[in-house]
TORKOL-339992 format. One record per residue (C-alpha): x negated, z, y; chain. Coordinates in nm, 3 decimals. Each point is the difference from the previous one (the first is absolute). Example, Ala and Ser with C-alpha at 12.3 -4.5 7.8 and 13.67 -1.06 7.14 Angstrom:
# residues 2
R        u        w        v  cadena
R   -1.230    0.780   -0.450       A
R   -0.137   -0.066    0.344       A
END
This chain:
# residues 214
R        u        w        v  cadena
R   -0.076   15.212    7.553       A
R   -0.368    0.097    0.005       A
R    0.019    0.251   -0.285       A
R    0.075   -0.237   -0.293       A
R   -0.264   -0.243    0.129       A
R   -0.262    0.275    0.015       A
R    0.093    0.132   -0.343       A
R   -0.026   -0.350   -0.137       A
R   -0.351   -0.025    0.142       A
R   -0.082    0.342   -0.147       A
R    0.066   -0.129   -0.352       A
R   -0.276   -0.256    0.038       A
R   -0.242    0.234    0.178       A
R    0.094    0.364   -0.076       A
R   -0.313    0.150    0.156       A
R    0.014   -0.184    0.332       A
R   -0.014    0.273    0.263       A
R    0.169   -0.211    0.268       A
R    0.297   -0.077   -0.223       A
R    0.032    0.364   -0.107       A
R   -0.011    0.156    0.345       A
R    0.238   -0.262    0.135       A
R    0.253    0.084   -0.272       A
R   -0.037    0.366    0.093       A
R    0.059   -0.074    0.369       A
R    0.303   -0.223   -0.069       A
R    0.160    0.268   -0.218       A
R   -0.061    0.263    0.268       A
R    0.168   -0.229    0.254       A
R    0.294   -0.062   -0.232       A
R    0.086    0.371   -0.002       A
R    0.072   -0.017    0.375       A
R    0.219   -0.309   -0.046       A
R    0.233    0.161   -0.252       A
R    0.335    0.152    0.104       A
R    0.029    0.378   -0.010       A
R    0.205   -0.006   -0.322       A
R   -0.279   -0.177   -0.194       A
R   -0.219    0.308   -0.036       A
R   -0.067   -0.055   -0.372       A
R   -0.129   -0.351    0.062       A
R   -0.203    0.124    0.297       A
R   -0.159    0.266   -0.218       A
R   -0.095   -0.264   -0.257       A
R   -0.161   -0.218    0.267       A
R   -0.187    0.302    0.137       A
R   -0.134    0.098   -0.343       A
R   -0.112   -0.358   -0.070       A
R   -0.163   -0.020    0.342       A
R   -0.218    0.302   -0.082       A
R   -0.085   -0.141   -0.344       A
R   -0.106   -0.337    0.144       A
R   -0.208    0.165    0.274       A
R   -0.184    0.202   -0.265       A
R   -0.064   -0.316   -0.199       A
R   -0.129   -0.171    0.313       A
R   -0.245    0.284    0.065       A
R   -0.115   -0.014   -0.362       A
R   -0.051   -0.377    0.034       A
R   -0.207    0.044    0.316       A
R   -0.077    0.354    0.123       A
R   -0.162   -0.151    0.311       A
R    0.317   -0.176    0.115       A
R    0.124    0.150    0.325       A
R    0.339   -0.167   -0.048       A
R    0.041    0.155   -0.347       A
R   -0.053    0.350    0.141       A
R    0.235   -0.076    0.288       A
R    0.264   -0.114   -0.250       A
R   -0.038    0.335   -0.179       A
R    0.040    0.196    0.324       A
R    0.316   -0.195    0.085       A
R    0.139    0.031   -0.354       A
R   -0.040    0.377   -0.005       A
R    0.161    0.017    0.344       A
R    0.303   -0.194   -0.125       A
R    0.022    0.221   -0.308       A
R    0.040    0.313    0.215       A
R    0.364   -0.103    0.054       A
R    0.071    0.057   -0.370       A
R   -0.178    0.328   -0.080       A
R    0.043    0.370    0.065       A
R   -0.171    0.178    0.287       A
R   -0.292    0.128   -0.207       A
R   -0.078   -0.346   -0.137       A
R    0.042   -0.144    0.350       A
R   -0.279    0.228    0.122       A
R   -0.216   -0.088   -0.302       A
R    0.043   -0.367    0.079       A
R   -0.090    0.060    0.364       A
R   -0.360    0.060   -0.105       A
R   -0.009   -0.329   -0.191       A
R    0.138   -0.181    0.306       A
R   -0.271    0.140    0.225       A
R   -0.283   -0.052   -0.248       A
R    0.096   -0.358   -0.085       A
R    0.049   -0.101    0.364       A
R   -0.335    0.155    0.093       A
R   -0.167   -0.183   -0.290       A
R    0.156   -0.329    0.115       A
R   -0.150    0.054    0.347       A
R   -0.337    0.097   -0.145       A
R   -0.008   -0.328   -0.195       A
R    0.131   -0.208    0.292       A
R   -0.015    0.156    0.349       A
R    0.215   -0.289    0.126       A
R    0.293    0.080   -0.229       A
R    0.263    0.057    0.269       A
R    0.279    0.094   -0.239       A
R   -0.217    0.273   -0.151       A
R   -0.042    0.150    0.347       A
R    0.378   -0.017    0.042       A
R    0.058    0.187   -0.328       A
R   -0.258    0.262    0.095       A
R    0.155    0.036    0.345       A
R    0.342    0.062   -0.153       A
R   -0.150    0.249   -0.244       A
R   -0.171    0.197    0.277       A
R    0.313    0.000    0.212       A
R    0.242    0.100   -0.275       A
R   -0.228    0.280   -0.121       A
R    0.023    0.156    0.346       A
R    0.380   -0.022   -0.012       A
R    0.060    0.174   -0.335       A
R    0.296    0.233   -0.024       A
R   -0.072    0.359   -0.112       A
R    0.093   -0.071   -0.364       A
R   -0.232   -0.299   -0.035       A
R   -0.273    0.182    0.193       A
R    0.024    0.292   -0.242       A
R   -0.022   -0.232   -0.302       A
R   -0.300   -0.181    0.150       A
R   -0.180    0.328    0.064       A
R    0.077    0.112   -0.356       A
R   -0.139   -0.325   -0.144       A
R   -0.307   -0.033    0.220       A
R   -0.078    0.358    0.092       A
R    0.029   -0.120    0.357       A
R    0.150   -0.308    0.158       A
R   -0.217   -0.311   -0.014       A
R   -0.149   -0.061    0.345       A
R    0.238   -0.203    0.213       A
R    0.069   -0.023    0.371       A
R    0.219   -0.185    0.243       A
R   -0.313   -0.111    0.187       A
R   -0.143   -0.160   -0.315       A
R    0.335   -0.163   -0.073       A
R    0.014   -0.159    0.345       A
R   -0.362   -0.115   -0.030       A
R    0.080   -0.169   -0.332       A
R    0.310   -0.170    0.144       A
R   -0.215   -0.129    0.286       A
R   -0.267   -0.120   -0.243       A
R    0.257   -0.196   -0.200       A
R    0.121   -0.163    0.324       A
R   -0.357   -0.072    0.112       A
R   -0.071   -0.185   -0.326       A
R    0.333   -0.187   -0.011       A
R    0.160    0.009    0.347       A
R    0.278   -0.244   -0.088       A
R    0.141    0.185   -0.301       A
R    0.339    0.132    0.093       A
R    0.000    0.284   -0.253       A
R   -0.300    0.163    0.167       A
R    0.156    0.010    0.347       A
R    0.335    0.115   -0.137       A
R   -0.151    0.281   -0.209       A
R   -0.216    0.115    0.291       A
R    0.301   -0.006    0.229       A
R    0.202    0.207   -0.244       A
R   -0.274    0.264   -0.017       A
R   -0.033    0.012    0.378       A
R    0.378    0.035    0.038       A
R    0.006    0.292   -0.244       A
R   -0.274    0.167    0.206       A
R    0.206   -0.041    0.317       A
R   -0.247   -0.246    0.156       A
R    0.279   -0.222    0.125       A
R   -0.186   -0.239    0.229       A
R   -0.262   -0.082   -0.262       A
R    0.269   -0.038   -0.266       A
R    0.196   -0.231    0.228       A
R   -0.309   -0.220    0.048       A
R   -0.047   -0.036   -0.377       A
R    0.367   -0.081   -0.061       A
R   -0.017   -0.264    0.272       A
R   -0.303   -0.156   -0.169       A
R    0.202   -0.022   -0.321       A
R    0.274   -0.188    0.185       A
R   -0.248   -0.240    0.161       A
R   -0.151   -0.109   -0.332       A
R    0.156   -0.292   -0.188       A
R    0.152    0.115   -0.332       A
R   -0.116   -0.184   -0.312       A
R    0.225    0.158   -0.263       A
R    0.310    0.211   -0.055       A
R   -0.208    0.319   -0.002       A
R   -0.135   -0.073    0.347       A
R    0.346   -0.079    0.132       A
R    0.096    0.343   -0.131       A
R   -0.287    0.159    0.193       A
R    0.123   -0.169    0.316       A
R    0.350    0.134   -0.052       A
R   -0.140    0.349   -0.052       A
R   -0.227   -0.033    0.303       A
R    0.296   -0.103    0.216       A
R    0.193    0.303   -0.128       A
R   -0.304    0.217    0.068       A
R   -0.011   -0.117    0.360       A
R    0.365    0.093    0.050       A
R   -0.067    0.345   -0.147       A
R   -0.292    0.053    0.239       A
R    0.229   -0.078    0.295       A
R    0.239    0.283   -0.081       A
END
C-alpha cells in the first residue's frame, strides 16, 4: 500500500531524497514478499530499487539513508545476477554501507548490512572466492570478528530491533557458538512483534532454537 502513495508524492516532489530512498527501501522489501514463482516481478522491483537509491544519492549525497538504501538494493539484486556480477555488487554493498555509517554513526541498519557483508565474505565458496580474487586482485578485507562487532554495534544502537538479534543469532549459530546463538534467539522471542516480518523472525528464531537442541 505504501508504494503508490510514495510514487504519488514523488510526482509532486521528484527530488525529495526522503521520498526517493523510501521508495527504494519499499521495493527492496517487496522482493522478499513475492512468491518464488514471481522472479520476473522481483527482478523488476530490484532494478527499480537500485535506480531510486541512485536518484536519492544524487538528490542528497550527504544522506546516510540514501546510501543505506543503495547498499540494501544491491544486496537484493544479487539474487538475480550471475556469480561474477554478484561479486562486483559486493563491493558496492560494502562501500555504500560504510558511507552510510560515515555520514551517520548511529545508523544501526547500516551496521547490520556491513556485518552481514563481513560475515558472508568469510563464508564464500571456492568458486565465488576465485571470482572475487580475480576481480579485486585479492579479497576485500573481511573477518568474522569485524562482522560480530558490527552486529553488536547495531544492537547497541537499537537494542529492541528484532532483525538485529535474529541476524546476530544466525551468524553465531553458523559459527557453532550455540549458547550465544540461543541467547539471541531468545531475545527475539521476548520482543513484541510489530509487523508480519517480525512475526516471521520469531518463527525462524523458534526453529533455530530447536535446531540448536539437536
